[in-house]
C-alpha positions in Angstrom: 0.2 0.3 -0.2 1.1 3.3 -0.6 1.3 6.7 1.5 -2.1 7.5 0.7 -3.9 4.0 1.4 -3.8 3.3 -2.8 -2.4 -0.1 -3.6 1.1 0.0 -4.8 1.6 0.6 -8.9 3.5 -2.3 -10.5 4.3 -3.2 -13.7 1.6 -5.0 -15.7 1.6 -7.6 -18.0 0.4 -7.2 -21.7 0.1 -3.3 -21.0 2.1 -0.6 -22.2 3.8 0.5 -18.9 5.1 4.5 -18.5 7.3 5.7 -15.5 7.3 9.5 -15.9 9.1 12.2 -13.3 10.3 15.3 -13.8 13.2 17.6 -12.4 13.0 17.4 -8.8 12.2 21.3 -6.8 15.0 21.9 -4.9 13.2 23.0 -1.3 14.7 26.7 -1.3 11.9 28.7 -2.0 7.7 28.5 -2.2 7.0 27.0 -6.0 5.5 29.6 -8.2 4.0 29.3 -11.9 7.7 29.6 -13.4 8.3 26.5 -11.5 5.3 24.8 -11.6 5.8 25.4 -15.9 9.1 24.3 -16.3 9.2 21.3 -13.5 6.1 19.5 -12.7 3.0 20.6 -15.6 4.3 19.0 -19.1 5.1 15.8 -17.0 1.9 15.9 -15.5 0.3 16.7 -19.1 1.7 13.8 -20.3 0.8 11.7 -17.9 -2.6 12.4 -17.8 -2.5 12.2 -21.8 -1.2 8.4 -20.9 -3.8 7.2 -18.4 -6.5 8.3 -21.0 -4.8 5.9 -23.6 -5.1 3.3 -21.0 -1.8 3.1 -20.1 -0.7 1.7 -16.6 1.2 4.8 -15.6 3.1 6.3 -12.8 4.1 9.8 -12.2 6.6 10.1 -9.1 8.2 13.3 -8.0 9.5 14.6 -4.9 12.2 17.5 -3.2 15.2 17.6 -3.6 16.9 17.9 -0.4 20.2 17.9 -0.8 22.6 20.5 -1.6 23.7 23.8 -1.8 20.4 25.6 -2.4 19.4 24.0 1.0 21.9 24.8 2.9 22.4 28.0 1.2 18.4 29.0 2.6 18.8 27.1 5.9 22.2 29.8 6.4 19.9 32.4 5.5 17.1 31.7 7.6 19.1 30.5 10.6 18.1 27.2 11.0 19.4 23.6 10.5 18.7 22.5 6.7 16.3 19.9 8.3 14.0 22.5 9.1 14.0 24.2 5.8 13.2 20.6 4.3 10.3 19.8 6.5 9.1 23.6 5.8 9.2 23.8 2.5 8.0 20.3 1.0 4.8 20.5 2.6 5.4 23.9 1.0 5.6 22.6 -2.2 2.7 19.3 -1.6 0.5 21.6 -1.0 0.9 24.1 -4.1 1.3 21.0 -5.7 -1.9 20.0 -4.8 -3.8 23.1 -4.8 -2.8 23.2 -9.3 -3.8 19.4 -9.0 -0.7 17.7 -10.5 -1.5 14.1 -10.8 1.2 12.9 -8.8 1.2 9.1 -8.1 4.3 9.5 -5.1 5.2 13.0 -4.1 8.1 12.0 -1.9 11.7 13.6 -0.3 15.2 12.7 -1.0 16.0 12.2 2.7 14.1 9.3 3.2 15.4 6.1 4.5 14.0 4.5 1.1 15.6 7.0 -1.4 18.5 6.9 0.1 18.9 3.1 -0.3 18.6 3.4 -3.9 20.8 5.8 -4.2 23.5 4.3 -2.6 22.7 1.2 -4.4 23.4 2.5 -7.6 26.3 4.6 -6.2 27.8 1.3 -4.9 27.1 -0.7 -8.2 28.9 2.7 -10.0 31.5 3.0 -7.8 32.1 -1.5 -7.8 32.1 -1.4 -11.7 34.8 1.3 -11.4 32.9 3.7 -13.5 34.4 6.9 -11.2 37.9 8.8 -11.6 39.1 10.4 -9.1 40.2 14.1 -9.5 42.0 17.0 -7.5 40.1 20.3 -7.9 40.9 24.0 -6.9 38.4 25.3 -4.3 37.5 28.3 -2.6 37.9 29.1 1.0 36.4 31.5 3.3 38.3 32.1 6.2 35.5 33.7 8.8 33.4 30.8 8.0 36.5 28.2 8.3 35.1 25.7 5.3 35.7 25.7 1.8 32.7 26.8 -0.4 30.3 25.1 -2.8 30.2 27.0 -5.9 26.6 28.3 -5.0 28.4 29.8 -1.4 30.2 32.1 -4.2 29.9 35.2 -5.6 31.7 37.7 -7.7 32.6 39.6 -10.8 32.2 37.8 -14.3 34.8 37.4 -16.4 32.7 37.4 -19.7 30.3 40.1 -18.9 32.2 42.0 -15.5 28.4 41.2 -14.1 28.5 41.3 -9.9 27.1 39.3 -8.1 27.8 36.5 -10.8 27.3 33.2 -8.6 30.1 30.8 -8.8 28.2 28.2 -10.7 26.8 31.0 -13.4 26.3 34.5 -14.5 22.6 35.4 -14.8 23.7 38.1 -16.5 25.1 36.7 -19.6 24.3 33.0 -19.0 27.4 31.6 -19.1 28.5 28.0 -16.9 31.1 29.2 -14.2 33.2 27.6 -12.2 33.9 29.5 -8.5 37.6 30.1 -9.5 37.1 31.7 -12.8 35.2 34.9 -11.0 37.1 38.3 -10.3 37.1 39.0 -6.6 35.3 35.7 -5.0 33.7 36.5 -2.1 31.7 34.1 0.4 28.2 34.6 -0.2 27.6 34.3 3.7 30.0 36.8 4.7 30.4 39.1 1.8 34.4 38.4 2.6 37.2 37.9 -0.1 37.6 33.8 -0.4 40.7 32.6 -1.0 42.7 29.6 -2.9 
């Protein structure tokens, strides 16, 4: 049984079985219309179409609760990443229910089941030696006493001179960047210079 009391969907012999998902939304904001249109709506339309055709469909999605987007939001709201995840997962779920998005399952990347699946995939990749190790330069904040993930770095874009460009991209010229490419990089948390 699923969390809402429905029988779990499984593949059906002789039927077209379709698994649909969409980009997992980060839990660092309240979803707006652009998030819905750009993320879950097209998959929802496709799921509804497939159901009308009589296919055996499961549409799954959930909040992406890992990464620097969550960490950054927790820093700005002065709380733990788990508190951010709990707060914004509930908000996301309510918004998608209000828009009647037809998820069969809307979960979280932090559940034990999701963690087990991800770890088993990683283990298979690792065991098959499909990973390679490399050393990479990273910026460091002396005040925070930590290395900075790309989203925790801001500076001047080396292509268009826009400031504040982020450590992963420039919102003005749309170039994808690495944090070490920025001119005058600084820690987003304390707005002080970062160093190599």
